[in-house]
C-alpha positions in Angstrom: 46.5 69.1 65.8 44.7 65.7 65.5 41.6 67.3 67.2 41.5 70.0 64.6 41.8 67.5 61.7 39.0 65.3 63.2 36.8 68.4 63.7 37.4 69.4 60.1 36.6 66.0 58.8 33.4 65.9 61.0 32.4 69.4 59.6 32.9 68.2 56.0 30.9 65.1 56.6 28.0 67.1 58.2 28.1 69.7 55.4 28.0 66.9 52.8 24.9 65.4 54.4 23.1 68.8 54.6 24.0 70.0 51.2 21.3 68.3 49.1 18.4 69.3 51.4 19.7 72.8 51.6 20.0 73.0 47.8 16.5 71.6 47.2 15.0 73.9 49.8 16.6 76.9 48.3 15.6 75.9 44.8 12.0 75.5 45.9 12.0 78.9 47.6 13.5 80.4 44.5 10.6 78.8 42.6 8.2 80.8 44.8 7.3 78.4 47.6 7.2 79.6 51.2 10.1 78.6 53.5 7.9 76.2 55.6 6.6 74.4 52.5 10.0 74.3 50.8 11.6 72.9 53.9 8.9 70.2 54.3 9.2 69.2 50.6 13.0 69.3 50.6 13.1 67.0 53.6 10.7 64.5 51.9 12.3 64.7 48.5 15.9 64.2 49.7 14.8 61.1 51.5 13.0 59.6 48.5 15.0 60.7 45.4 18.6 60.0 44.4 21.1 62.7 43.8 20.8 62.1 40.1 17.1 62.7 40.3 17.5 65.8 42.4 20.0 67.2 39.8 17.4 66.5 37.1 14.9 68.6 39.1 17.5 71.3 39.4 17.6 71.5 35.6 14.0 72.6 35.5 14.9 76.2 36.2 16.9 76.3 33.0 14.0 75.3 30.7 13.1 78.1 28.3 14.8 80.6 30.5 11.7 81.5 32.4 11.6 82.9 35.9 10.6 79.9 38.0 8.8 82.3 40.4 6.3 83.0 37.7 5.6 79.4 36.8 2.2 78.0 37.8 1.8 74.7 39.6 0.4 73.2 36.4 3.4 74.3 34.4 5.8 73.0 37.1 4.1 69.6 37.0 4.2 69.6 33.2 7.9 70.3 33.3 8.4 67.7 36.0 6.5 65.2 33.8 8.7 66.0 30.9 11.7 64.6 32.8 10.1 61.2 32.1 10.8 59.9 35.5 7.6 58.7 37.2 9.3 58.6 40.6 10.3 62.2 40.4 6.8 63.2 39.4 5.2 61.1 42.2 7.5 62.3 44.9 7.3 65.9 43.9 3.5 65.8 43.6 2.9 63.9 46.9 5.4 66.1 48.8 3.7 69.2 47.5 0.3 68.0 48.5 1.3 66.7 51.9 3.3 69.8 52.8 0.6 72.2 51.6 -1.9 70.4 53.8 0.4 70.5 56.8 1.1 74.2 56.5 
C-alpha cells in the first residue's frame, strides 16, 4: 500500500512539473506554430518566465475573440507588448527567433 501511495505522489509531482510546458506548447500549437517550434519555444519560455507571466500569455487568446491561428506574427507581438511586461516580450521574441532558426 505504501508503494502505491509513493508512486501516486511521484506521478503527481512529475505531472505538476510537466504541466506548464505542456500547456505552453499546446497554446503555441493552437496559435498556429508547428509542433517542433512550439516545443522548442515552450521549453525556453517555461525556464525563463514565471507561472504568473505564462498565465498572462495564456490570456492573449481571449483578446478580441479572434482565432489565434489567424493572427500574424506582428499582431501577436503587438498583443504581447500590450501586456506591458518587457521580460515576456523579450523571452517570447527571442525564443521565437532562436527556435525558428533551429527548425
